[in-house]
N, C-alpha and C positions, 0 to 999 in steps of 0.2 A: 268696324276700323279697318284701313286701308293695309294694314299689314299682317292682321290676326283677326281670331274672330272668338268670341266665349259661348261655351254651350252648359247649361245646369238645366243636366239631365237626371229626372228619377228614375228609379230600376229597384223590386221587389227583390232584398236578399242579391248574393252575389252571384253574377252572372259574366260571361261574354258577353252580354248582348252589346256593351257599350262598344267592346273594341270593332267587332262586326260592323255595327254603325258608324261609326268613324272612321272605318277602313271603306266602308262603302260610298262614302258622303266626299273622302280626299278623290277616290279612282274615279266617280262620276264626276266630280270638278276639275280634277289634270286635265282628263280627255276632254271637257269643255274646252277648257283657255287654253291649251294643247292645240287644236283645231282652230278657234278661235283668231289664233294671234299665230297662227303657222309657228310653234313649237316645238321641241319635244323633250321630254325627259321628267325629271322631278320639277314639282310646282311647289310644294311644299318643304320646307328647309326640318329635318328631324320627326319625332314621334310627337304626335299629343301627349299632353299632359292627361293624368286622370288621378282625382284626388277624390276619395271617400268625405262625406259632410256629414256626421254623426250629431252634432249639437245645432240649438235653433239660432243661436246665438249667432254661431257662427255663419250658417244660412243666412241669416240676416246681413252680415259684413260681405258678404260672396254677391249679392244680389244689390249689395250697393257699391260694390268695387266695380261690377260689372256695368252698370247703368250710368255710374259715373267716367267709365272710360273715356269716352268722343269726348265727355267734358273737358277732363284732364288732358288732352291731346291737342284741345279747342280747336273742333271740326263742329261743334254747336255750344250755347250757351245755356240751353235747359237740355235735360235728358232725355225728355220728352219729344222732343225737336228730331230725335236722332232717327231715321226711319226705317232702322236696320234693327230695332229693339221690340221684344213682345213682352 
């Protein structure tokens, strides 16, 4: 997506690992972006959202939502055509 991204991350139990991972990604990307575009300061607006998924049906809905995001925004016709999906 041009203005945001989605990660679906599995972790064992409750931990601070996701917070550390997201912090690392955002700092690394901000450094890259600022160097590449001679920019300074924040690249992302606001903090990331972290939502636990404990239900398999809800998990399927989230996966569908993420895969359909570029289709809804008319970036591709088929979710399999989106190059940044895995």
